[in-house]
N, C-alpha and C positions, 0 to 999 in steps of 0.2 A: 504493500500500500504506500509506504514511504517513497519507494522508487517511482511509482506511478505519479504521485503528487509532485515529486521533484522534477520529473520529465515534463509534466504539464506546466510547471513554473518556468522551466527553461524555454519551452515552446512559446509561452506568453511573452517572455522577455524578448525573444528573437522576433516575434511578430511586432512588438511595440517598436523595437529599434528599426526594423525594416519598413514598417507600414505606418504606424500611428505617431511616432515620435515627432515628425515634422509638423503634423497637424496640431499636436499639443503645443509645440514650441511657438507656432505662429498664431495660435488661437488668441483672439483679442482679449479674452478673459483671463489669460495666463498672468498671474500676479508678478511673475519674474519679469515679463516684458514691461509691465507697468512700472516696476521698480527701475528697470534699465532706462526707461524714457525719462525718469526723474533725474537720472545721473549722467545721461549721454545726450549730446546734441545730435539729432538724427542726421545720418550721412546723406551725401548727394547721390543722385542718379545722373549718370553722365553718358552722352552718346559716344559712338565709336570715333567720331571726329572731334572729340574733346569739348563738346558744348554741354552746359549744365541744363538738365531737363527738369530736375526737382532739387530744391535746397531749402534749408531752414534759415530764416532771417529773424532778427530781433526788431520788433516794432513797438514802441512805447512800453518797453520793458517786458514784452511778451513775445514768445516764439510763435512764428507763423510759418506755414509751409508755402513756399513760393514756386510757381511753375512758369519760368521765363518764356516758354513757347505757348502758354495759354491752352487753347483748345486743341492745338495741333497733335499732341501726343496723349490726349485725354484718356482714351480707353486702354492703351498699352502701358503707359506709365501709371495711370490710375489716380486715385485720390487717397488722402490720409485723414479724413474727417468723417464722422458718422460711419465708422467702420473703415475698411480699406478695400482697394481693388487693384487690379493690374500688378505691376512690379512693386508698387508700394506695399501690397499684401504679400506677394511671393517672397520678396526680399526683406520683409519686416525685421527678422532677426538679425540679418547682416547689417542693416542700416542702424540698428540700435546697439550693436556690439562695437566696442572700441578696442582695436588691436594696435593702438599707437604704442610707440616704444616707451619703456618705463620712465625715462626722464620727462617725456612729454606729459605723461599722466601725472607724475609727481608735481610738475610745474603747475598744471591745471588745478590740482588738488590744493596746493599751497595758496593759489590765487582765489580759491573758493569758486572756481569755474567748473562747468561740466566738462567731461571728456568729449572728444570729437568722435562721432561714429564713423564706421568704415564707409567707403564710397563704392557704389555699384557701377561698374563700367559695362554698358550694354553693347549689343551688336547694331543697334539702330543708327542710321545715317541721316543726319538732319536734312541734307540736300535731297535725298531720295524721298524722305517722309514729306518734306515741303511740296515736292512735285506731285506726289500722290494726293496730298491733302487738298491742294488748290485745283487739281484736275477733277476731283470729285465734288468740288464746291457746288452747293445748291441741289445735290442729289442725295438720295438715301442709298446706302450700300457699303461696300468695303473694298479695300485694296491691300493685298499682301505682296511684299517683294522679298525674295530670299536668294541665297547662294545655294544652288543645287548640289555643289560639291562638298560643302561643309555643313549645311543646315542653318547657317547664320541668317537671322531675319533682319533685313535692312529697313523695312518699313511695315507698319501695320496701322491702317487708317480705318475708322468706322464713322459713318455719318447717318443721322445727325449726332452731334456731339454736345459737350457741356464744358463749363469752366471748372476745372478741378479745384481751384482755390476757393470756390464759393459753393461747394456741395452742401455744407451745413445750412447756409442761408436759403438755398433753393431746393432743399430736400423733398418737400411735398410735391413741387412741380416735377422734379426728376422722377419721382416714383409713380405719379399719376398720369403723366403725359402719354397720349396714344402713340407717340413716336418712339417709345421705348428708348429714351435718351441714354440710359446707362448700359444698354445691351451692346456688347462688343460683337458686332455683326461679322467680324473677321473669323472669330472662333466659335461663336454661339449661334450665328444665323444659319438656318438650314433652308436650302433652296434646291429646286429641281436643277440638275446640271445641264438640262437641255442638250444642245448639240455638242457641247464639250465632251459628253459621254461617248460620242461616236468614235473617239480615239480608242476607247476600251472595246467597243463593238468591233471596230476594224481589226484590232489586234487579235481578238478571239477568232474572227473569221480567217485571218491569215494563218493562225496556228492550226486550225482545223482543215485548212485547204492549202497546205504548204506548197504543193506542186501545181496548183491551179488558180490561186487567187489573182495572179497577174492576168488571167483570162476572163476575170469577172466582167460581165456586161449587163447593163440594165437600161431599158428605154423609159425615161420619165416623161409623163404627160401632165405633171403638176399635182396629181393625186393618185392614190391607190386605195384599194379596198382589201381589208384583211379581217377575217372573222366578221364581226358586226361593226367594224370601224371603217370610217372613210378618213384617211389621213392625207393632208395636203402638205406640199412643200411651202416654205415661207413665201407669203404673198401670192401663193398659187402658181409660182413660176414653173414652167415646164423646162426641164434641163436637157431634154433629148437623150441620146444614148451616151451613157457615162461608164467609165471603168472605175475601179476602186479608188484610184488616186483622184479622179475627177469628182467622184461622189463626196469625198472629204473636202476637196477644194471648193465645191459649190454648196456643200452642206445639204445634199439631196436626201430629204426624209424618206422618199419613196424607195430609193435604192437601199437604204439601210433597213427599212422594214422588210424588203425582199431578202436582204442578207440574213436577217434574223430567223427566217424560215429554214436556213441551212446551218444554224448554230445550235449546239447542245446547251440547253438551259443551265444544267448543272455546272458545266465548264465555264460558262459566262459568269455565273455566280461565284465560282471559285476564283476566277481572275479578279473580279471586283473585290473579293475578300482579301486577296493578295495586295491590292492597292488600297487597303485599309477601309473599304466600305464596311459598315456595321462596327466600326471601331472608333474610339476617340483618339485623336492625335495626341501623342505623349508630349504635352507641353504644360508648363506650370502656370497656366491661366485657366479661367473658367472656359470650358469648351464642351460642345455637344458632339455626340457620335453621329456619323453619317448613317444613312439608312438605305438598305438594299434588300428587298423582300422577295425577289424572284427565286423560285426553286423548281424542282422537277414537276411539281403539281400545277404550276402556273399555266394559265390558258394562253391561247394564241393572241388574244387582245393585249394581255399584260406583257407578253414577250415583245410584241410590236412597239408598245409604248416605251418599254424599258430600253430597247435598242437605240432610241433617239433621245434618251435622257428624260423621259416623262414618266407617267405612272406614279408609283410611290417612292421612287428613288430620290433621296435628298443628300446634299453635301454642303459643307462649309467652305468659304473661300480659301481658308488655310489648307484644308485637305485637298482642294482642287489644285492649289499651288504645288502640293507634294506629288500629285499625279504627274504634273508636267515636269517636276524635278526628277522623277524616276526616268523619264525619257531623256531629259537633258544630261543626266549623269550616267548614261549608258546602263540603265537598269537598276542602279543602286539608290535606295532611299536613305537619306541621312536624317539623324535625329534633329528636329528643328530646335533652335534655342535662341534666347534673347540676352542672356548674361554672358559676357566675355570673361570677366573676372571681378573679384572683389579686392580692393586695396585699402590699406590703412591710410591715415592722414599723412604719413611720411612717404607714401608711394610704394610701400612693400606689398607684394602680392600675397594675399591670404589664401585665396583659392581661385581656381580658374576652370573653365569649361573646355574640354577637349572634344573635337569633332568625333562622332561615333556613328557607325553604320547601323541602321535600323533593320533593313531588309534588302533583298535583291530579287524583286518579283519579275524582272524582265531580262531578256538576253540582250547583250550589246548590239547584236546584228538586227534584232527587232527594232531597237531604238533608232538605228541608222535609217532603216526603211521608213519608220514613222516620221523622222525629222525631215526627210526628203519630201514626203507627202504634205507635211504641215508647213514646209517652206512655200509650197505652191499656194496654200491658203492665203499667205501674206503677200506674195508677189502678184497673184492674178485672181484670187478667189474672194471669199467674203471678208477677209481680214486685211485688205490693202491699206487701211488707215493706220496700221501698225508697222507698215513697211518703212525701212530706211536704207539708203544707199551707203551709209557709213558703217554698218555692221550687219551681221547675219541675224535674221529674225525668223522664227517659226512659231506657229501657234494655232489655236482653234477658237472660233467664235461660237456663241451660243445664244439662242433666244428661247427662254424656258417659260412655257405657259404655266400659270399658277392659279387660275380661277375659272369659273364657268364662262366668264365673258371672254376668255382666251387672251387676257392681258399677259404680257411677257416681261420677265426679267432679262437684262442684257448681261452676257458673259464674254470675257476673253481670258484665256490662259495661254501664256507663251513664254518663250525664252529669247533673249538677245545676247550675243557674244561677240567679242572682239579682243584680239591680242591676249588671249588667255583669261580674260575676265568674262564671267557669265552672271546673268541675273534672270530669275524666273519671276513673272508677275501674274497674279490672279486678280481679276477685276469683276466685281458684281455690282450692277446698278439695278436697284429695285424699280420695277415698272419701266425700265429703260427701253424695252421693246427689242431693238436691234443690237446684237452684240457687235456687229461690224461697224455700225454707224455711231454707237454710243460708248461701248466699253473699250474697243480697240484703240481709239485716240487717247484714252486715259493711260493705257499701258504704254503707248508710244512716248508720252511725256515722261513717264517713269524711266523707261529705257534710256532716253536722252540724258536725263539727270545723272544717271549712273555711269554711262559710257562716254559721254562727250566731255 
């Protein structure tokens, strides 16, 4: 009995250390944190290009949390009043911990001053964030920009936004607004992927028809009937005879519905799972899991809808960025992260994040084939507004219907690269209708900010 109890105790301790300890440490009701806040000036949150994103100032004898960029980083940096969100929450313990050298701490103590908290250095780039923020101005939606080779997140914008320094004063409005002002649409917003999902459908078709997919042909008249459904191409456009590459380039719904009739439902579901559908992206921010419900029992109608990113399939902008990152990084998905390192007031590194591989769902050869197809989307297809002669761009547009009135969200996911530098961008504009007309130009501005 003693041995069983002892083993149970060990198991509990192991679970606490591995799973629960961080939640306890960062819990707002943890008295240790409250005690630390009384003795330590909360540290700064700093961008990768050295700009202060959050800092503690003294005003009229009281400490206030200041956000020099105002609304621009609201959702990703978060707030530190009426609870916490974003990096202010995730990095709460680091910001309240002082690892300053002993002499610095002694000097502060002798002066009767608080110790200075450690500073959090992020992967966020102010130039890229600014471009994404202003490109999305006046719209509802999100933009995520990241390095597909490391997982570093360069920008994360969600709109509508709020003023993080005035959360307490505006708390009632922030919590009752129909616009869900506090919702980080980049990680929490769930949307039909629309035609961006055709990348997944095309890949599964190629896998199941390795020797014949190059011979794929379909004659599009602007609509097709499958089961009890009548599915139209965007705007009712008739694309004529298309091969697989042209079906992606023109985003031909009818061709992909036809393709879905020759795809195994279980295998498509398995591929979607490999690309993290039905999973929550492992990032230390509030995030929702994407949804993919297709299985072997699903009917013809559901299969047709799913093949073009409709039906019950839902995804976050961050996760769609990771789908494109898998293609851009030759099949390897890297763990996304926002914190580069934590340093003390003297500049000493306390801890740092190292890039780590999350999974490898695709073959490098498959990615090369997809890149060539997606390049045509940007050079002559639906995504020409993301084209640039200064660097290589490839991507996929999407118009995702979301209600019975057939209103559409606008999507663009893509990658731009030049001289060894790569950036993946995912853009979602709520009610934006056309991905090519609305979302692609936003991505173009972000590409330019990073590569020019």
